[in-house]
N, C-alpha and C positions, 0 to 999 in steps of 0.2 A: 729544426727538421722534425717532421711528424714521425710518430711511431711506425707507421706503415712504410715510410721511406727508409727508415733505419733497418727494418726487417728485409727490405728489398736489397739493400747494400750487403747486409750480412749473408743473404742467400746467393750472392753473386758467385760464390765458390762453385755452386752446382753447375753453372754454365761453363766455368773454366775446366771442368773435368772433360769437356769435349776435346781438349787438346791432349789429354792423357799424359802430360809431362810431369806435372807436380802433384799428382794425385795423392801421394803419401802426405804431403804438407796440407793439401786441401781438406782431406778427411780428418786429419788431426785438428785442423782449425775448426771444422764443423763440430767435432766431438767436444772440444774444449768450450766452444762458444755456447753450445746447447746442453753441455754437461750430459752427454749421451755416450754410453759405452759402445754402442753398436758402430758408431763412426770411428771410434778409436780402434776397434778391431779391424775395420777395413783399412785404416791407415797402417796397421801392423802388416797386413797382407802386401800392400804396395812397398813397404820397407823391406819385406822379405824378397820381393822381386828385384829390388835394387841390390840387395845382398847377392843374389844369384848372378846378376850381371857382372859383378866385379870379382867374385870368388869362385865361380864355376867355370871349368874349362869348356869354352864354347867352340873349340876347334873340332870337336867330335860331332859329326853330322846328326847323330841320334839326339845328343844333348841340345844341339842347336834347334832341332825341330820341336822338342819339348818346350824350350824357352819361347819359341815363336808362338806356339799355341797358348802358352800361359800369358804372354804379353797381349795377344789379341783378345783372349777371353777376359783378361783383367780390364782392358780398355772398355769393352762392351759392358761388362758388369758394372764398372764404376760409373759410367754415364747413365745407364738405366737406373741403377740404385739411387744415385743422387737426385735425378729428376722425379723418381717415383716417391721418394721419401721427403721431398721438399715441402709439401703441405704440412706433414707431421712435424718437420723441423721448425717451420714458422710458428706453428701452434705451440711448440715447446718453448720457443723464445718468448711468446706471450705469457705463458704460465710462469716462467722464471721471473718475470717482472713483478709477480705477486707473491713470490716465495720469500720467507723470512731469512735472515742472515744465517741462522743455524742450519737450515735446509741447504742453502747455497754453498756453505762451507763443508758440508758433509760429503765424504767420498762415496757414500752409499747412493747418492743421487744419480751417479753414473750407471747404476744397476737398475734403475727404475724405468719402466716404459712410460709412455705418455699418460695412460689411464691411471697408473699407480701414482705418478707425480701429481696429477690433477686431484686425486683423492687425498693425498697428503697435504696439499696446499689448502684445500677446503677444510679439512679437519683441523689444521693448525691456525685457521683464521680466528681472530679475537672473538670472545663471547659477546653477542649483541648487548648493548647497554640496557635494552628493555628487560633483561633478566635481572638487572640490579636495581631497577627503579619500579615504583608502584604506579606512577601516573605518567601520562604523556600529554603535552599541551601543544595545540596548534590552532590556527585561525579558521573559523568557519567562514565560508565564502559569501554567505548571505548577510550576516550581521557584522562580520569582521571583529567579533568579540572572541576572546579565548574560550575554547571548549576543552574541558578536562575529561579525559577518559580514564577511569580507574581500572586498574588491572583486576581488582576484586569485585567490581560492580557487575551485576547481572542485568542492569537496566538496558533497554533498547538504545542502540546508538543512532544518532540522527542521520538522515539521508543526505548524501552529498550531491549537490546539483551543479557544481562548478565545472570548469574546464579540466579535463582529465590529463594526467601526465602519461606520455607514451613510454613505458618502462623499457621497451626494447629499442627505442630510438633517441629519446631526449637526452640532452647533455647532463653532466654531473650536477650542474647548478640546480636544475629542476628536480633531479632525483633527491638531492639533499633537502629540498623543501617538503618532501613527503613526510607524513607522520610515521614515527617508529623507525625511520631510516637514518642510521648513524653513518659516520664517515667510513667505518669498517664495512657496513652493509653496502654502501655505494660502490666500494671496491669489489665486493662480491658480485654485484649486479653487472658491473662493467666486465668482469672476468667471464661471467656466464654468457654475456653477449658476444664477446670476442671469440669464445670457444664455439659459438654457433648454436647454442641451445636456447638461450633466452628464457622468457617466462610466458606461459600460456594461460595460466589459471591460478586460482587461490591456492591450490595444492602446491604449486611451484613456489609460492611465497613462503609456505610453511616448510617445505622440504629443502629448498635451496638457500633460504635466508634464516631459517630457524625461528620464524615468527610463530607466536601462539595462534591457534585457530581463530580466536576472537580478533586479535590484532590484524591478522591477514584479511579477515572479512571486512574490517573497517577500512583497511588500506586499499582493498580491491575496488571499493567504490570510487576511488580517486585515480584509478589506473585504466589506461587503454592498453590492452594486451596485443594490439596489432603489431606486425613486423615491418610494415611499409607505410610511408606517408601517403595519405589519401590526396589525390589530385583534385 
């Protein structure tokens, strides 16, 4: 089953809120699945309504009217809230796939909004291997001979005339074949793409992947920054 299909199944709870019966369970499920405190709080609200149903004397007309308004308001709120936050919920599920075990097991994750969680995951990503090595070797498309680029060299780097890799479209296998791109950086690229931002220029290679300016310029020669396949 693909990742998108799994997210669709996990998001089915939002549709079930239209019935307004098991909203307490549904929002608790959404909160636990996405590790988001805001859904847990909504679940508490519906649990409170259930408490009122069983323990408040509803034989008094005034109390009955208040409960009716609370139930009606709660139904509308739950449905609108679930559908409105569904895109953010799905995005959060995507980010959780890239979070490390310490982040996933921390109770503080429930207090983080999506932007804070995204920043945390990016900051906790492993340091690119290019920071620990002095040279990177890959194959020149014209001669098929290894070309060595030294981190400390100031020489002009050769012009690349081969087929470019579409960084915003191509699969992981092609991304892994790019120079300076480690497995950790492939995960970063996929995450950026799934979050909808992607890569538009050399600056994005530096800022989002942590590449040096020189390596980013070398890499950019081999990259097509377009977002759609040309027909």
